[in-house]
C-alpha positions in Angstrom: 173.8 -131.7 -111.1 173.9 -127.9 -110.5 172.1 -127.3 -113.8 169.4 -129.7 -112.9 168.8 -128.2 -109.5 168.6 -124.7 -111.0 166.1 -125.9 -113.7 164.0 -127.7 -111.1 163.9 -124.7 -108.8 162.8 -122.4 -111.7 160.2 -125.0 -112.9 158.7 -125.5 -109.4 158.4 -121.7 -109.1 156.1 -121.4 -112.1 152.4 -121.0 -111.4 150.0 -122.5 -114.0 147.6 -119.9 -115.2 145.3 -122.2 -117.0 144.7 -125.7 -118.1 147.5 -127.2 -120.2 146.6 -127.6 -123.8 146.9 -130.9 -125.5 149.6 -130.6 -128.2 149.6 -133.0 -131.1 152.5 -133.4 -133.5 153.2 -135.1 -136.9 156.9 -136.0 -136.8 159.5 -138.6 -138.0 162.2 -139.4 -135.5 165.1 -141.5 -137.0 167.1 -144.0 -135.0 169.5 -141.8 -133.1 170.5 -140.8 -129.6 167.9 -139.8 -127.0 169.5 -136.4 -126.7 169.2 -135.8 -130.5 165.6 -137.0 -130.5 164.7 -134.6 -127.6 166.3 -131.7 -129.5 164.3 -132.5 -132.6 161.1 -132.7 -130.6 161.9 -129.4 -128.9 162.3 -127.6 -132.2 159.0 -128.8 -133.7 156.9 -128.4 -130.6 158.3 -125.1 -129.2 158.3 -126.9 -125.8 161.5 -126.4 -123.7 163.0 -129.7 -122.4 165.1 -129.7 -119.2 167.3 -132.6 -118.2 170.7 -133.4 -116.9 173.1 -134.4 -119.7 174.7 -137.3 -117.9 171.3 -138.9 -117.4 170.6 -139.1 -121.2 174.1 -139.7 -122.4 174.6 -143.0 -124.2 170.9 -143.8 -124.6 169.7 -144.7 -128.1 166.2 -144.7 -129.5 164.6 -146.5 -132.4 163.0 -144.8 -135.4 159.4 -143.6 -134.8 156.7 -142.1 -137.1 153.9 -140.1 -135.6 150.8 -138.5 -137.1 148.8 -136.2 -135.0 150.1 -137.9 -131.8 150.0 -136.2 -128.4 153.3 -134.9 -127.2 153.0 -136.9 -124.0 152.6 -140.1 -126.0 155.8 -139.3 -128.0 157.8 -138.6 -124.8 156.5 -141.8 -123.2 157.6 -143.9 -126.2 161.1 -142.3 -126.3 161.7 -142.9 -122.6 160.3 -146.5 -122.6 162.9 -148.9 -121.3 165.0 -146.3 -119.6 165.2 -145.3 -115.9 163.8 -141.8 -116.8 160.4 -140.2 -116.6 159.0 -136.8 -117.7 156.7 -134.2 -116.2 155.1 -131.3 -118.1 154.8 -127.9 -116.5 153.1 -125.5 -119.0 155.7 -124.9 -121.8 158.3 -126.9 -120.0 159.0 -130.7 -119.8 161.3 -131.8 -117.1 163.1 -135.2 -117.6 164.6 -136.9 -114.6 165.1 -140.3 -112.9 162.2 -142.5 -112.0 161.7 -142.1 -108.2 163.2 -145.0 -106.4 161.8 -146.9 -103.4 163.4 -146.3 -100.1 165.9 -148.9 -99.1 166.7 -149.7 -95.4 170.2 -150.9 -94.8 170.8 -152.4 -91.3 173.2 -154.7 -89.5 176.1 -154.6 -87.1 179.6 -153.1 -87.1 182.3 -155.2 -85.6 186.0 -155.6 -85.1 187.4 -157.5 -88.0 189.8 -159.5 -85.8 187.7 -160.3 -82.7 184.2 -159.9 -83.9 183.5 -157.5 -81.0 180.5 -155.2 -81.6 181.6 -151.6 -81.8 179.6 -148.8 -80.1 179.2 -145.4 -81.6 180.7 -146.0 -85.1 179.9 -143.2 -87.5 178.2 -144.3 -90.9 177.9 -141.5 -93.4 176.5 -141.3 -97.0 177.7 -138.0 -98.4 175.7 -138.3 -101.6 172.5 -137.9 -99.7 173.9 -136.0 -96.7 172.7 -138.8 -94.4 174.3 -140.7 -91.6 173.8 -142.5 -88.3 175.8 -144.2 -85.5 175.7 -147.7 -84.1 173.8 -148.1 -80.8 175.0 -149.7 -77.5 174.9 -153.1 -79.2 176.7 -152.2 -82.4 173.5 -152.2 -84.5 172.8 -149.5 -87.1 169.9 -148.7 -89.4 169.7 -146.2 -92.3 167.0 -145.6 -94.9 168.0 -144.2 -98.4 166.7 -144.2 -101.9 167.2 -147.7 -103.5 170.4 -147.2 -105.5 174.0 -147.9 -105.3 175.7 -145.5 -103.0 179.0 -144.9 -101.3 179.0 -145.3 -97.5 181.9 -144.3 -95.2 182.5 -145.8 -91.7 184.8 -144.2 -89.2 185.8 -145.0 -85.6 188.7 -143.8 -83.6 191.4 -146.5 -83.4 190.2 -148.2 -86.6 190.9 -147.8 -90.3 188.4 -145.8 -92.2 186.1 -147.9 -94.5 184.9 -146.3 -97.7 182.8 -148.7 -99.8 180.0 -148.9 -102.3 176.8 -150.7 -101.5 174.9 -152.1 -104.5 171.2 -151.7 -105.0 169.7 -155.1 -104.2 166.6 -154.4 -102.1 166.3 -154.4 -98.4 168.9 -156.5 -96.7 171.2 -156.7 -93.7 174.9 -156.0 -94.1 177.5 -156.3 -91.4 180.6 -154.2 -91.7 184.0 -155.2 -90.2 186.6 -152.6 -89.3 190.4 -153.2 -89.2 192.4 -151.9 -86.3 194.9 -149.2 -87.2 198.4 -150.6 -87.5 199.7 -147.9 -85.2 197.2 -148.6 -82.5 199.8 -150.7 -80.6 202.2 -147.8 -80.9 200.1 -145.1 -79.2 197.3 -144.6 -76.8 194.3 -142.7 -78.1 192.3 -140.9 -75.5 188.7 -140.6 -76.7 186.4 -138.1 -75.1 183.6 -138.4 -77.6 182.1 -140.7 -80.2 183.3 -140.6 -83.8 180.5 -138.2 -84.9 181.5 -134.6 -84.6 180.3 -132.8 -81.5 178.4 -130.2 -83.5 176.5 -132.8 -85.4 174.7 -134.2 -82.3 171.8 -132.7 -80.4 173.2 -134.4 -77.2 175.1 -132.3 -74.7 176.6 -133.0 -71.3 177.9 -136.4 -72.5 181.5 -137.7 -72.5 182.6 -141.0 -73.8 185.8 -142.8 -72.6 187.6 -145.9 -73.8 189.5 -148.4 -71.7 192.7 -147.0 -73.3 192.0 -143.6 -71.7 191.5 -145.1 -68.3 194.7 -147.1 -68.5 196.8 -144.2 -69.8 196.6 -141.9 -66.8 199.0 -142.2 -63.9 197.9 -144.9 -61.4 197.5 -145.1 -57.6 199.4 -148.1 -56.4 199.5 -149.4 -60.0 195.7 -149.5 -60.3 194.1 -148.2 -63.4 190.8 -146.8 -62.1 187.7 -145.8 -64.0 186.2 -143.4 -61.5 189.5 -141.6 -60.9 189.7 -140.9 -64.6 186.1 -139.6 -64.7 187.0 -137.3 -61.8 189.5 -135.6 -64.2 186.6 -134.3 -66.3 184.8 -131.0 -65.9 181.7 -131.1 -63.7 182.9 -134.1 -61.8 184.6 -133.8 -58.4 186.1 -136.1 -55.8 185.0 -136.0 -52.2 188.4 -136.1 -50.4 191.9 -137.0 -51.4 192.3 -140.2 -53.4 188.7 -141.3 -53.0 186.7 -142.6 -56.0 183.3 -141.1 -55.2 181.7 -139.2 -58.1 180.2 -135.9 -57.3 178.5 -134.5 -60.4 177.3 -130.9 -60.7 176.7 -130.5 -57.0 175.2 -133.9 -56.5 175.9 -136.7 -54.1 177.2 -140.2 -54.7 173.8 -141.8 -54.5 172.5 -139.5 -57.3 174.7 -141.4 -59.8 173.1 -144.2 -61.8 175.9 -146.7 -62.3 175.1 -149.4 -64.8 177.2 -152.4 -65.7 175.9 -154.1 -68.8 172.5 -152.7 -67.8 172.5 -153.8 -64.1 172.6 -151.1 -61.4 175.5 -151.2 -58.9 175.4 -149.6 -55.4 178.5 -148.2 -53.8 180.8 -149.7 -56.4 184.0 -149.1 -54.6 186.7 -150.9 -52.6 188.8 -150.1 -49.6 186.6 -147.5 -48.0 186.1 -145.7 -51.4 189.7 -145.6 -52.6 189.2 -147.7 -55.8 186.3 -148.5 -58.1 185.1 -152.0 -58.7 185.7 -152.2 -62.5 188.3 -154.4 -64.1 189.6 -152.1 -66.8 190.8 -155.0 -69.0 187.2 -156.0 -69.7 185.8 -152.5 -70.4 184.5 -151.8 -73.9 182.7 -148.5 -73.6 182.0 -146.0 -70.9 179.5 -143.1 -71.3 179.0 -140.4 -68.7 175.9 -138.2 -68.8 176.1 -135.1 -66.5 172.8 -133.7 -67.7 170.6 -133.5 -70.8 169.6 -137.0 -69.9 168.0 -139.1 -72.7 164.5 -140.2 -71.8 165.6 -143.9 -71.6 167.4 -143.1 -68.4 165.7 -142.4 -65.0 165.9 -142.9 -61.3 168.8 -140.6 -60.4 169.3 -136.8 -60.3 172.9 -136.1 -61.2 174.5 -138.5 -63.6 174.4 -141.7 -65.5 177.6 -143.9 -65.9 176.7 -146.5 -68.5 179.5 -149.2 -68.6 179.7 -151.9 -71.3 182.0 -154.9 -71.1 183.6 -156.8 -74.0 181.6 -159.5 -75.7 184.5 -161.9 -76.2 186.6 -162.7 -79.2 184.7 -164.7 -81.9 187.8 -166.1 -83.6 190.7 -166.9 -81.2 191.5 -167.2 -77.5 193.6 -164.5 -75.9 194.0 -162.8 -72.6 196.1 -160.7 -70.3 197.6 -160.6 -66.9 198.7 -157.7 -64.8 200.2 -157.3 -61.3 200.9 -154.2 -59.2 201.6 -153.1 -55.7 198.0 -153.6 -54.6 196.4 -156.4 -56.7 196.8 -158.9 -59.5 194.3 -159.3 -62.4 193.8 -161.8 -65.2 191.3 -162.2 -68.0 190.7 -164.7 -70.8 188.3 -164.5 -73.8 187.7 -166.4 -76.9 185.3 -168.6 -78.9 183.5 -171.6 -77.5 182.3 -172.2 -81.0 183.9 -170.0 -83.7 181.5 -167.4 -85.1 178.7 -168.5 -82.8 179.5 -168.5 -79.1 182.1 -166.6 -77.0 183.2 -166.4 -73.4 184.9 -163.8 -71.3 186.2 -164.2 -67.7 188.2 -161.8 -65.6 189.3 -161.8 -62.0 191.1 -159.4 -59.7 192.3 -159.9 -56.1 194.1 -157.4 -53.9 196.7 -158.4 -51.2 197.2 -155.6 -48.7 196.8 -158.2 -46.0 199.8 -160.1 -47.3 202.0 -157.0 -47.2 200.6 -155.9 -43.8 201.6 -159.2 -42.2 205.3 -158.5 -43.0 204.9 -155.2 -41.1 202.7 -156.5 -38.3 204.9 -159.5 -37.5 207.6 -157.1 -36.4 205.2 -155.3 -33.9 204.8 -156.2 -30.3 201.0 -155.5 -30.3 200.3 -157.2 -33.6 196.9 -158.8 -34.0 196.5 -162.5 -33.7 194.7 -162.6 -37.1 194.5 -159.9 -39.8 192.7 -160.0 -43.1 192.0 -157.2 -45.6 191.4 -157.6 -49.3 188.9 -157.2 -52.1 188.1 -159.1 -55.2 186.2 -158.7 -58.5 185.0 -161.3 -60.9 183.4 -160.7 -64.3 182.0 -163.4 -66.6 180.1 -163.1 -69.9 178.7 -165.4 -72.5 177.6 -164.3 -76.0 175.7 -166.5 -78.4 174.8 -165.7 -81.9 171.7 -167.6 -83.0 171.6 -165.6 -86.3 172.2 -162.1 -87.6 168.8 -161.2 -86.1 169.1 -162.8 -82.7 171.8 -162.6 -80.1 171.9 -163.6 -76.5 174.2 -162.2 -73.7 174.7 -163.4 -70.2 176.7 -161.0 -67.9 177.7 -161.6 -64.3 179.7 -159.5 -61.8 180.6 -160.3 -58.2 182.8 -158.0 -56.1 183.4 -157.9 -52.3 185.6 -156.3 -49.6 186.6 -158.5 -46.7 188.1 -157.3 -43.4 188.9 -159.1 -40.2 191.1 -158.5 -37.1 191.4 -160.6 -34.0 193.4 -159.8 -30.9 194.1 -162.3 -28.1 195.8 -161.4 -24.8 196.8 -164.0 -22.2 197.9 -162.9 -18.8 200.2 -164.8 -16.5 197.3 -166.3 -14.7 195.9 -169.5 -16.2 192.3 -168.4 -16.7 192.8 -164.7 -17.5 192.5 -163.8 -21.1 190.9 -161.3 -23.5 189.7 -161.9 -27.1 188.5 -159.2 -29.6 187.3 -160.0 -33.1 186.1 -157.4 -35.6 184.9 -158.3 -39.1 183.1 -156.6 -42.0 182.3 -157.4 -45.6 180.5 -155.5 -48.3 180.0 -155.9 -52.1 177.8 -156.2 -55.2 176.4 -159.2 -57.0 174.8 -158.3 -60.3 173.8 -159.9 -63.6 171.8 -159.5 -66.7 170.4 -161.7 -69.5 169.9 -159.8 -72.7 168.3 -160.8 -75.9 168.8 -158.6 -79.0 166.3 -159.1 -81.9 166.1 -157.4 -85.3 162.4 -157.4 -86.3 163.1 -155.6 -89.6 165.9 -153.4 -91.0 164.2 -150.4 -89.3 163.2 -152.0 -85.9 165.5 -153.3 -83.2 164.7 -154.5 -79.7 166.5 -155.5 -76.5 164.9 -157.5 -73.8 166.7 -157.8 -70.5 166.3 -159.6 -67.1 168.2 -157.8 -64.3 169.4 -158.8 -60.9 171.5 -156.8 -58.4 172.3 -157.4 -54.7 174.3 -155.0 -52.5 175.0 -156.1 -49.0 176.9 -154.8 -46.0 177.6 -156.8 -42.8 179.7 -156.0 -39.8 180.2 -157.8 -36.6 182.1 -157.3 -33.4 182.7 -159.8 -30.7 184.8 -159.6 -27.5 185.1 -161.8 -24.5 187.2 -161.6 -21.3 187.7 -163.8 -18.3 189.4 -163.3 -15.0 189.4 -165.3 -11.8 186.5 -163.3 -10.6 184.4 -162.6 -13.7 183.7 -163.5 -17.3 181.8 -161.4 -19.9 181.0 -161.3 -23.6 179.8 -158.7 -26.0 178.4 -159.3 -29.5 177.1 -156.8 -32.0 176.1 -157.1 -35.7 174.8 -154.7 -38.3 173.2 -155.7 -41.6 172.1 -153.5 -44.4 171.6 -153.7 -48.2 169.4 -153.4 -51.2 168.3 -156.1 -53.7 166.8 -155.5 -57.2 165.0 -157.9 -59.5 163.7 -156.5 -62.8 162.8 -156.8 -66.5 163.3 -154.2 -69.2 162.3 -153.9 -72.9 163.7 -151.3 -75.3 162.8 -150.6 -78.9 164.6 -148.6 -81.6 162.8 -147.5 -84.8 164.6 -145.8 -87.7 162.1 -144.6 -90.3 164.6 -142.2 -92.0 168.3 -141.3 -91.7 167.4 -138.0 -89.9 164.7 -139.5 -87.7 164.9 -142.2 -85.0 162.5 -143.2 -82.2 163.2 -145.1 -79.0 160.7 -146.4 -76.5 160.6 -148.9 -73.7 159.2 -150.1 -70.4 160.8 -151.5 -67.3 159.8 -152.8 -63.9 162.1 -153.2 -60.9 161.2 -154.9 -57.6 163.3 -153.7 -54.7 163.9 -155.0 -51.2 165.6 -152.5 -48.8 167.3 -153.5 -45.6 167.8 -150.1 -43.9 169.7 -151.5 -41.0 169.3 -154.4 -38.5 171.3 -154.1 -35.3 171.7 -157.1 -33.1 173.4 -157.0 -29.7 174.0 -159.6 -27.0 175.9 -159.2 -23.8 176.6 -161.5 -20.9 178.1 -161.0 -17.4 179.2 -164.0 -15.4 177.3 -166.3 -17.7 174.1 -164.2 -17.2 172.6 -162.5 -20.2 172.3 -158.8 -19.5 171.4 -157.6 -23.0 169.8 -159.5 -25.9 167.9 -157.4 -28.4 167.4 -157.0 -32.1 166.6 -153.3 -32.9 166.0 -153.4 -36.6 164.3 -151.3 -39.1 162.3 -153.9 -41.0 162.8 -154.6 -44.7 160.9 -152.4 -47.0 159.5 -153.8 -50.3 158.8 -151.5 -53.2 158.4 -151.5 -57.0 159.5 -149.0 -59.6 157.8 -148.7 -63.0 159.4 -146.8 -65.9 158.0 -146.0 -69.3 159.7 -143.7 -71.9 159.7 -142.5 -75.4 162.2 -140.3 -77.2 162.4 -138.9 -80.7 165.6 -137.7 -82.4 164.8 -135.7 -85.5 166.8 -133.5 -87.9 164.1 -130.9 -88.7 166.5 -129.1 -91.0 170.2 -129.0 -91.7 170.7 -126.5 -88.9 168.0 -127.5 -86.4 168.0 -130.9 -84.6 165.8 -131.9 -81.7 165.7 -134.8 -79.3 162.5 -134.7 -77.3 161.3 -137.3 -74.9 159.1 -138.2 -71.9 159.9 -140.5 -69.0 157.1 -141.7 -66.7 157.9 -143.4 -63.4 155.9 -144.7 -60.5 156.9 -146.1 -57.1 154.4 -148.0 -54.9 155.7 -148.3 -51.3 154.1 -148.9 -47.9 150.6 -148.1 -49.2 151.8 -144.9 -50.9 151.9 -144.5 -54.7 154.4 -141.9 -56.0 154.4 -141.0 -59.7 156.4 -138.6 -61.8 156.2 -137.3 -65.4 159.6 -136.2 -66.5 160.0 -134.2 -69.8 163.4 -134.2 -71.6 164.4 -131.9 -74.4 167.7 -131.4 -76.3 168.0 -128.8 -79.1 170.9 -128.1 -81.4 171.1 -125.2 -83.8 174.0 -125.0 -86.2 175.2 -121.4 -86.3 177.5 -119.8 -89.0 181.1 -121.2 -88.8 179.7 -124.6 -87.8 179.3 -123.6 -84.2 176.6 -125.7 -82.5 174.4 -123.9 -80.1 172.9 -126.4 -77.7 170.2 -126.2 -75.0 168.6 -128.8 -72.8 166.0 -129.3 -70.1 165.7 -132.5 -67.9 163.5 -133.4 -65.0 164.6 -136.4 -62.9 163.0 -138.2 -60.0 164.9 -140.5 -57.6 163.1 -142.9 -55.2 166.2 -144.0 -53.3 168.3 -142.1 -50.7 171.8 -142.7 -49.2 172.3 -141.9 -45.5 175.9 -140.8 -45.1 177.8 -138.6 -42.7 181.0 -138.2 -44.6 182.3 -136.8 -47.9 183.5 -140.3 -48.9 181.4 -143.3 -49.7 181.6 -145.9 -47.0 180.0 -149.4 -46.8 178.3 -148.2 -43.6 176.2 -145.7 -45.6 172.6 -146.9 -45.7 170.5 -147.2 -48.9 166.8 -146.4 -48.0 163.7 -145.8 -50.1 161.2 -143.0 -50.3 158.4 -143.9 -47.8 155.2 -142.5 -46.5 157.3 -140.0 -44.4 160.3 -139.5 -46.7 159.5 -138.1 -50.2 161.3 -138.9 -53.4 164.0 -136.6 -54.6 163.5 -134.7 -57.8 165.4 -132.1 -59.8 165.1 -129.8 -62.8 168.3 -129.1 -64.7 168.8 -126.5 -67.5 171.9 -126.2 -69.7 173.1 -124.0 -72.5 176.3 -124.3 -74.4 178.3 -124.1 -77.6 180.4 -126.8 -79.2 182.6 -127.3 -82.2 185.5 -129.3 -83.6 188.4 -126.8 -84.0 191.9 -126.6 -85.5 191.3 -128.9 -88.4 189.0 -131.3 -86.3 192.0 -132.2 -84.1 190.5 -130.6 -81.1 187.0 -130.7 -79.6 185.8 -127.7 -77.7 182.7 -127.3 -75.6 181.4 -124.7 -73.1 178.3 -125.4 -71.0 176.5 -123.4 -68.3 174.0 -125.3 -66.1 171.5 -124.7 -63.3 170.0 -127.5 -61.2 167.3 -127.2 -58.6 166.9 -130.2 -56.3 164.0 -130.9 -53.9 163.5 -133.3 -51.0 167.2 -134.1 -50.6 167.8 -135.5 -47.1 170.5 -135.2 -44.4 170.9 -136.6 -41.0 169.7 -134.2 -38.3 172.3 -132.7 -36.0 173.8 -135.4 -33.9 172.2 -138.3 -35.7 174.2 -141.2 -37.2 173.7 -144.4 -39.1 173.3 -146.6 -36.0 169.8 -145.2 -35.5 168.5 -148.6 -34.5 170.7 -148.6 -31.4 168.7 -145.7 -30.1 165.4 -147.5 -30.6 164.3 -145.1 -33.4 163.8 -145.7 -37.1 166.0 -144.0 -39.6 163.0 -142.0 -40.8 163.0 -140.1 -37.6 166.7 -139.2 -37.9 166.7 -137.4 -41.2 165.5 -134.0 -42.5 164.6 -133.0 -46.0 165.2 -129.7 -47.8 166.3 -128.2 -51.1 169.6 -128.0 -53.0 170.8 -125.7 -55.7 173.9 -126.0 -58.0 175.0 -124.0 -61.0 178.2 -123.3 -62.9 180.2 -123.2 -66.1 182.2 -126.0 -67.6 184.9 -125.7 -70.3 186.5 -128.7 -72.1 189.2 -128.7 -74.8 190.3 -132.2 -76.0 192.9 -133.4 -78.5 192.0 -136.9 -79.6 194.5 -137.9 -82.2 198.3 -137.6 -82.9 201.3 -138.2 -80.8 200.0 -135.9 -78.1 196.5 -136.5 -76.8 194.6 -135.3 -73.7 192.3 -132.6 -72.4 192.1 -129.4 -70.4 188.9 -129.0 -68.3 187.8 -126.2 -66.1 184.7 -125.9 -63.8 183.4 -122.8 -62.0 180.6 -124.1 -59.7 178.4 -123.4 -56.7 176.5 -126.0 -54.6 174.2 -125.0 -51.7 171.6 -126.6 -49.4 168.8 -125.3 -47.2 167.2 -127.8 -44.9 164.9 -126.5 -42.1 166.2 -128.8 -39.4 169.8 -128.4 -40.3 172.0 -125.3 -39.7 169.1 -123.5 -38.1 167.3 -123.5 -41.5 169.9 -121.2 -43.1 171.5 -121.7 -46.5 174.9 -123.4 -46.3 177.5 -124.5 -48.9 177.3 -128.2 -49.4 180.2 -130.4 -48.3 181.1 -131.1 -51.9 181.1 -127.4 -52.9 184.4 -126.3 -54.5 184.5 -123.0 -56.5 187.2 -123.7 -59.0 188.3 -127.0 -60.5 191.0 -127.4 -63.2 192.4 -130.5 -64.8 195.2 -130.9 -67.3 195.7 -134.4 -68.7 198.1 -135.5 -71.4 199.5 -138.6 -73.0 202.6 -138.3 -75.3 204.1 -141.0 -77.5 207.8 -140.3 -77.2 208.7 -143.0 -79.6 207.7 -146.6 -80.3 207.4 -148.4 -77.0 207.6 -145.4 -74.7 204.5 -143.4 -73.7 204.5 -140.5 -71.2 201.5 -139.4 -69.3 200.7 -136.8 -66.7 197.8 -135.0 -65.0 197.7 -131.9 -62.8 194.7 -131.1 -60.7 193.7 -127.9 -58.8 190.6 -127.6 -56.6 189.8 -124.7 -54.4 189.2 -125.4 -50.7 186.2 -127.4 -49.7 183.9 -126.3 -46.8 184.5 -127.4 -43.2 182.6 -126.9 -40.0 184.3 -125.2 -37.0 182.3 -124.5 -33.8 181.6 -120.8 -33.3 180.8 -121.0 -29.6 180.4 -123.4 -26.6 178.4 -123.5 -23.4 178.3 -125.7 -20.4 175.5 -128.2 -20.3 174.5 -131.7 -19.2 175.2 -134.9 -21.0 171.5 -135.9 -20.5 168.2 -134.1 -19.6 167.6 -133.8 -15.9 164.4 -135.2 -14.3 163.0 -135.4 -10.8 164.4 -138.9 -10.5 167.9 -138.0 -11.7 170.6 -138.7 -9.2 172.5 -135.3 -9.0 175.7 -137.2 -8.3 175.5 -138.7 -11.8 174.8 -135.5 -13.7 178.0 -134.7 -15.6 178.5 -131.2 -17.0 180.0 -131.0 -20.5 180.9 -128.4 -23.1 178.2 -128.2 -25.8 179.3 -126.5 -29.0 177.3 -124.4 -31.4 178.0 -125.1 -35.1 177.4 -123.2 -38.3 177.4 -125.8 -41.0 180.4 -125.6 -43.4 181.4 -122.1 -42.2 185.2 -122.3 -43.1 187.4 -123.3 -46.0 190.8 -124.5 -45.0 193.2 -125.4 -47.8 193.1 -125.7 -51.6 194.0 -129.0 -53.3 196.5 -129.5 -56.1 198.6 -132.4 -57.2 200.9 -133.4 -60.1 201.0 -137.1 -61.2 203.3 -138.5 -63.8 203.5 -141.9 -65.5 205.5 -143.8 -68.1 204.8 -147.0 -70.0 207.5 -149.1 -71.5 205.9 -151.3 -74.1 207.6 -154.2 -75.9 205.9 -156.0 -78.8 207.2 -159.6 -79.0 207.5 -161.6 -82.2 205.2 -164.3 -80.8 202.4 -161.7 -80.7 202.6 -160.9 -77.0 202.7 -157.4 -75.6 204.6 -156.6 -72.4 204.1 -153.3 -70.6 205.8 -151.9 -67.5 204.0 -148.9 -66.0 205.8 -146.6 -63.5 203.7 -143.9 -61.9 204.6 -141.2 -59.4 201.7 -139.5 -57.6 202.0 -136.2 -55.9 205.4 -135.4 -57.5 206.1 -132.3 -55.5 204.8 -133.8 -52.3 201.9 -131.5 -51.7 200.2 -132.0 -48.3 196.5 -132.6 -49.3 194.5 -133.5 -46.2 192.4 -136.7 -46.4 190.3 -135.3 -43.5 190.5 -132.9 -40.6 189.5 -133.4 -37.0 189.1 -130.8 -34.2 192.1 -131.5 -32.0 191.5 -128.7 -29.5 188.9 -126.0 -29.0 189.6 -122.9 -26.9 186.5 -122.1 -24.9 187.8 -118.7 -23.8 189.1 -117.4 -27.1 187.8 -117.8 -30.7 190.5 -120.3 -31.6 190.4 -124.0 -32.7 193.3 -126.3 -33.5 192.8 -128.7 -36.4 194.8 -131.8 -37.1 194.9 -133.2 -40.7 195.7 -136.6 -42.0 197.4 -137.1 -45.4 196.7 -140.2 -47.5 198.8 -139.6 -50.7 202.3 -138.1 -50.1 205.0 -138.5 -52.8 204.1 -142.0 -53.9 205.8 -144.1 -56.6 204.3 -147.3 -57.8 204.7 -149.8 -60.7 202.8 -152.5 -62.4 203.4 -155.2 -65.0 201.1 -156.5 -67.7 201.3 -159.1 -70.4 198.8 -159.6 -73.3 198.9 -162.8 -75.2 
């Protein structure tokens, strides 16, 4: 091969100086080998023949007699019936293989046991230096010359497949990968897809498996997706133990959370302590912190794309787990083997059951107490053929809370009743149809529905011998989505792929409807509905992106995303370019750069650094503009130390516009003041920048990662903080995470994580003055004017305490002969009992001296927990 390439290079470098002469020969060629015949022809013609020996070896030719025959005619006769051709260049004739037609190989890669489609499998053809990876539905497409070739498939946790594909024209081939025998004996933490990090143009992307989520130590026995994502560089938590994702200086509403393609809003339980994902049904989780592919839009800071299992095609199996907080069960299997599968999973917490034991011993225990959450997942997958597949996915999750107090005095008719209740949650579903039009063209059509709703109510009544009264209040808010989406993938060549699509989403916003009714002695004193009416809007998205290897060193992913948002007679539109570039430097170091523009048409009104159900989802309107951001990133990446470690370093800069905040003194109950929410918010700009370092070990007995972030996040809003720049409430300068999982021996796994975060900003008043609790007018009764101390605040002007915590865990795994796997997990959070405040409140402010007393509440002290799971 080396000889042939050298000859071809020299031959192509020759420049013809004149028209080639027609050479005629008289020659007798006996029956012999092709190689001998070519040498005889070379001697008598003084023409040099170049060819690869292995191509002509073993080929015989019949005897030929020629008289004054053209050299081209003789060559054509000798090569007739072979797979070779010739080309004359002056005094040279090059003999090589006949060019073959391109052949497109496509199909799916799946688990050999369950039939589960595998996402991100690497397919490589070393002979042609070509390769690809499977998409989000396990589909691949690769185009190569029509010939037999060796193809290699690799995927973490599965046996490597090295096979030869015969040349039989265009066809679909499905590959099945076997699980590694040692998979049950160790947990593999996966931080990236099987392709090497330097091979991809994509940056700012991290991929996690369900095994990674279940491996880290658990709060109250709950394996939590968002808490695992918070251990990655560039991702921060709001306050102690909460699950809010704060990515590169962004806010929780700036994260696009997708579950099988459906958006989820505020996907958390128990005031933000736990995320809503059942980890036993997770198949793949991909986090984009920046460098967003053109197919994603609608948020500024991140995309969390979650895929659930499709269901086992061959046999029924499931699992059950129970911990201190909740119990979970799932079941999957075939309805019709090889054709239709099902998956169902449910989780229910029981803090109300445990609380009753404690409350029953208290003198002032409530008459009724309820507090729990639940999650339910269901999925159907039907295979019409290798070209058509249908998926139905459903999720329903909700938090429920209710307390009721009843007091009865010694008098017959004297009593008091108070009832407080709230519920919040998501209902989401998708219907997806995958179709393969040709080996090069794949499509996905999806119907989408999502409904987030929050409802709270308060009722109290009292009665004495002299009087009776009632008080009823109710708040409703939420957001509903109904949409359709179509995506296409086209793979013309191995080093070239094109994706394009269009989507439409119809949204109904309920910013907040507040109902109040009060009676006094059976007379209605207040009866009003102060609501912000529903707002109807539509969002249109179109995109196209092109991923192209321009050379071995240079790879580019360029795209464009267009979106539009008609609302209340206003038509917003945005053109959002996306660009990712990778240049392979000496030593296989990949230099990567990206630029992304993102536009967001929804806002979240929140007062706190944790995500609460009372936070309101509102749209861009005629008065409130959409948010948009430009993000730049530059980094290097490489697999190091024999490809056992993956290293990346990224610097980023993000500029955000039209981010909104409540004005000073405003809160979410704006309707109770008779004003719309639009009058209670102010818009400004945000800026964040920093450096992220990540070193991962993804195989072996010890797996894990070390991540460090140096970051700044600031805001400037004209009507907040006197228009001056202030550090945002999520700003933490330093962030360090060390995560490890170690297989001590078969059946025993150790895990640990240590986190350090520098102090977050906090607002402490800088001065106070004596004022009135309400403006005075000429009609004001001076006896009812109450003086009060008014405070002057500088937003986030202090930093109180750094945060750090060590968590440890151990899994005791037993593999039973009947195929069942039993696991005991013991976790200890905050091993050295560090006091990390959940929140501060101003306990006392000295008006005479510059002194303020703060009181802090701690949520996670030294806290052991355990859980039990059984797979069958």
